C-alpha positions as CSV (number, residue, x, y, z in Angstrom):
1,X,0.1,0.2,-0.1
2,X,1.3,3.3,-0.8
3,X,1.8,6.2,1.1
4,X,-0.2,9.3,1.4
5,X,2.1,11.1,3.6
6,X,6.0,11.0,3.0
7,X,8.0,9.8,5.7
8,X,9.7,12.5,7.7
9,X,12.9,10.6,7.5
10,X,13.3,10.5,4.0
11,X,16.6,12.4,3.1
12,X,16.4,15.2,0.5
13,X,17.3,15.2,-3.2
14,X,20.3,17.2,-2.5
15,X,23.7,15.6,-3.5
16,X,26.9,17.2,-2.3
17,X,28.9,17.9,-5.4
18,X,32.1,16.8,-3.8
19,X,30.8,13.5,-2.9
20,X,33.0,10.9,-4.8
21,X,30.8,8.1,-5.9
22,X,27.7,7.2,-8.0
23,X,24.0,7.5,-7.1
24,X,23.7,3.9,-6.0
25,X,26.6,4.4,-3.6
26,X,25.1,7.8,-2.4
27,X,21.9,5.9,-1.6
28,X,23.6,3.0,0.0
29,X,25.9,5.2,2.1
30,X,22.4,7.0,3.3
31,X,21.1,3.6,4.2
32,X,23.2,3.5,7.2
33,X,24.4,6.9,8.0
34,X,24.7,8.2,11.4
35,X,25.7,11.5,10.5
36,X,23.2,14.6,10.0
37,X,23.7,18.0,8.2
38,X,22.3,20.7,10.0
39,X,21.7,24.0,8.5
40,X,20.0,27.5,8.8
41,X,21.7,27.7,11.9
42,X,22.6,31.5,13.8
43,X,26.2,32.5,13.6
44,X,25.8,32.7,17.5
45,X,24.5,29.4,18.5
46,X,26.8,27.3,20.5
47,X,27.8,24.0,20.7
48,X,25.9,23.3,24.1
49,X,22.8,24.4,22.4
50,X,22.9,22.1,19.4
51,X,24.1,19.3,22.0
52,X,21.3,20.1,24.1
53,X,18.6,20.0,21.2
54,X,19.8,17.0,19.3
55,X,20.5,14.9,22.3
56,X,16.6,14.1,22.5
57,X,16.7,12.1,20.0
58,X,19.6,9.7,20.7
59,X,23.1,9.9,22.2
60,X,25.6,11.8,20.1
61,X,29.0,10.7,19.2
62,X,30.2,14.0,18.1
63,X,29.2,17.6,16.5
64,X,31.5,19.3,14.1
65,X,30.4,23.0,13.9
66,X,31.1,24.7,10.4
67,X,33.5,27.5,10.0
68,X,34.0,30.1,7.8
69,X,37.0,29.4,5.6
70,X,39.6,32.4,6.6
71,X,38.1,33.7,9.9
72,X,37.4,30.7,11.3
73,X,33.9,31.3,13.1
74,X,30.8,29.5,12.9
75,X,29.1,30.1,9.8
76,X,25.6,28.5,9.9
77,X,25.9,24.9,9.5
78,X,27.4,21.6,11.2
79,X,27.3,18.2,11.4
80,X,25.9,16.1,14.5
81,X,26.9,12.5,14.2
82,X,25.2,10.1,16.3
83,X,26.2,6.3,17.2
84,X,23.4,4.6,15.5
85,X,21.6,5.0,12.1
86,X,18.1,4.8,13.9
87,X,18.8,8.1,16.2
88,X,19.8,9.9,13.1
89,X,16.4,8.7,11.5
90,X,14.4,9.6,15.1
91,X,16.2,13.1,14.5
92,X,14.8,13.8,11.2
93,X,11.3,13.1,12.1
94,X,11.0,15.1,15.5
95,X,13.8,17.5,15.4
96,X,14.0,18.9,11.4
97,X,12.0,22.0,11.1
98,X,11.9,22.9,14.9
99,X,13.4,26.3,16.1
100,X,16.6,26.9,17.4
101,X,18.0,30.2,18.3
102,X,14.4,31.5,16.9
103,X,15.3,29.9,13.6
104,X,13.7,27.6,11.9
105,X,16.6,24.7,11.2
106,X,17.2,22.2,8.6
107,X,18.2,18.6,8.8
108,X,19.6,16.1,6.5
109,X,21.2,12.7,6.3
110,X,24.9,13.0,5.3
111,X,26.5,10.1,3.7
112,X,29.3,10.7,6.4
113,X,31.6,14.0,7.5
114,X,35.3,14.0,5.8
115,X,37.6,16.6,7.2
116,X,37.7,19.7,5.3
117,X,34.1,19.5,5.2
118,X,33.6,21.6,8.2
119,X,34.9,24.8,6.3
120,X,32.4,26.9,3.9
121,X,32.8,26.8,0.1
122,X,31.7,30.3,-0.6
123,X,34.3,32.7,-2.0
124,X,34.0,34.7,1.1
125,X,34.5,31.7,3.2
126,X,31.4,31.7,4.4
127,X,28.3,29.1,2.9
128,X,27.4,29.7,-0.8
129,X,23.9,30.7,0.0
130,X,25.1,33.8,2.1
131,X,27.1,35.2,-0.8
132,X,23.8,36.0,-2.7
133,X,21.2,36.4,0.0
134,X,19.6,39.8,-0.4
135,X,17.6,40.2,2.8
136,X,19.2,41.3,6.2
137,X,19.6,38.5,8.4
138,X,21.0,39.6,12.0
139,X,21.7,35.9,12.9
140,X,23.7,35.3,9.7
141,X,25.9,38.3,9.7
142,X,23.8,40.8,8.4
143,X,23.5,41.3,4.6
144,X,24.8,38.4,2.3
145,X,28.1,39.2,0.9
146,X,27.0,40.8,-2.6
147,X,24.7,42.8,-0.9
148,X,27.2,43.7,1.5
149,X,29.4,45.0,-1.1
150,X,26.5,46.6,-3.2
151,X,25.8,48.5,0.2
152,X,29.5,49.6,0.6
153,X,29.6,50.8,-2.7
154,X,26.4,52.8,-2.1
155,X,27.1,54.4,1.2
156,X,30.7,55.2,-0.2
157,X,28.7,56.9,-3.5
158,X,26.4,59.0,-1.0
159,X,29.4,60.2,0.9
160,X,31.0,61.5,-2.3
161,X,28.2,63.3,-3.9
162,X,26.2,64.6,-1.3
163,X,29.0,65.4,1.3
164,X,28.4,68.1,3.6
165,X,28.4,71.6,3.2
166,X,31.2,73.5,5.1
167,X,31.3,76.8,3.1
168,X,28.5,79.0,3.2
169,X,27.4,80.1,-0.4
170,X,27.5,83.6,-1.6
171,X,23.8,84.8,-0.9
172,X,23.0,82.9,1.6
173,X,22.6,85.8,4.1
174,X,20.5,87.4,1.9
175,X,18.3,84.5,1.5
176,X,17.8,84.3,5.3
177,X,16.6,87.9,5.4
178,X,14.0,87.5,3.0
179,X,12.4,84.0,4.4
180,X,11.6,83.9,8.0
181,X,13.1,80.3,9.1
182,X,11.8,78.3,12.1
183,X,14.5,79.7,14.6
184,X,12.9,83.1,13.6
185,X,9.9,82.1,14.5
186,X,10.5,80.8,17.8
187,X,12.5,83.7,18.6
188,X,9.9,85.7,18.1
189,X,7.6,83.5,20.3
190,X,10.0,84.0,23.1
191,X,10.0,87.6,23.0
192,X,6.1,87.6,23.0
193,X,6.2,85.4,26.1
194,X,8.5,87.5,27.9
195,X,6.2,90.7,26.7
196,X,3.1,88.7,28.5
197,X,5.0,88.3,31.4
198,X,6.4,91.7,32.0
199,X,2.6,93.2,31.3
200,X,0.9,90.7,33.6
201,X,3.7,91.9,36.6
């Protein structure tokens, strides 16, 4: 009998481009995997927080935090390795799409951690998705790298084109004499109030 609802512990269709092997090899590795890839983490989420949440699905062997390739700071993902395959499946069922640090986290079965995979693959050192992100996300370092460069360029151009006026242009004093300003109105009101007070006394 066919399932109407897809089981929650089924891995996604994503395939790591650096995986060495065929689709059959990948399916075989995933069928025995004890490792999960965890994504959409805040840069400020700690290993202790991840351990506290993910240990509810089973005993954890180790957690490998994803790091920025150049700065060696957390960049929004990690690997969680269990001792048993069933614990990884339970985690997919019960923890995937839950909130951690006010962020909906994603978990996916992983064929297995290899040294070097803990580093981001983006040109700026972090994750590739953060290169092109157009929204402002405080949990993931603000703007995406492409947008951050655009914002920096916009601020630079704005500073060049709209620099503060330091020299009073000729004719400004004549203009001030012709038209009243808010300061003039305030001065007139203050004078009127003083006159009233003197009259009352």
